[in-house]
N, C-alpha and C positions, 0 to 999 in steps of 0.2 A: 504494500500500500504506500502510495506517495503522500508525503506531508504537503499540506496546502499552504502556499505562500502567496500573499497579495502585495504588490508594490503599488503605492499610490502616487501617481504623477500629478502634481499640482502646478507645475511650472515655476515654483518658488525658487528652486536652485538656479534655474536658467535666468530668471528675471532679477533676483536680488543678491545672489552671491557676489561678494566683493563690494557691497554697498553698506551704508550705515543702517539700512532697514533690515538686513539679513537676520539679525537676532530679535527683532521686535515686530515685524510684519510678515506673518506667514500663517497658513491655515493649519489646523490641528484637529484631532479627534476629541470628542467628548466621551463621557462614560457610556452613553447609550450606543454610540457608533462602535466603540471598542467591544462592548458586550455582544453586539450584533455580529461582528467578525468572529468572535469566539463561538457563538452559536451556529455559525456556518461551517464549523470544523477547521477554521484557519488556525494554524499553529505558529505562524511567523508572518509579520508584515513589516513593510518599510515605507518611508516617505522621503521626498526630496526637500525636506525642511529641517531646521535645527533640532526640532523635537516633534514627537508624535502628538504631544499635548498642545492645545491652543495656548499662545503666549499670554492671553489675558486671564487664564484660569490657573492661579497659583497653588491650587490643591492637587494638581497633576493627576486628574482622574483616569486618564488613559494608562499611565504608569501603574496606578493602583490596581486597575482591572487586570493589567498584564501580570502583575504579581499574583493576584488572586487566582487567575485562570491559567497561570503558567504559560503565557504567550511570550514569544520572543518578539522584539521589535528592533528595527534598524532606522537610524536617522542620518541625515546629511547625504543621502544617496544622490549621485550625479548621473546625468545622461539618460534619465528614464524616458525622455522623449524618443529615444532611439528604439525602445521596446514597447512603448505604449500601444495597447490594442493587440499585442501579439502574445502567443503562447510560447513559452520557452522553458528550458531547465535553468533554474537559479541555483547558484552555489555561492555561499559566503564563507570565505576562509578567514577565521579569526586568529588573532595572536593568542598564544597561550600565556596568560598572565595569572600568576598564583595569587589567590585571595581576592580577585577582582569580580565584580558583578557585570562587567561589560568590557568590550574590546573594540578596537578598530578592526575593520574587515576589508578584505579584497573582494568586492562584489563582482560576480561574473554571470553573464547571461549567455547561455548556449542556444543559438537559434538554428533551425534547420536551414540547410543551404538551398 
């Protein structure tokens, strides 16, 4: 059985990376959206923004739901416009960091030729 991963392309990385708005103006998920993903059988999701949470919600509801439902999440993904609307094999190669709860990854999409 394949694990289900969803990548959310918002255009945020392409539009705001390297600007002053990068860390303050981006979309994010709320509690209900994160729970919906979990209820669909998603085990991993990523977004092209600095956080999966909306920057205006300092309670970090998305991260809370991820902890409760044991969902993985990825932030700061780039070039999602290249795979938007396509099915592909996603591989995330994390660094092995002892005692950490997160890591940078090398994100790879394998598309059919």
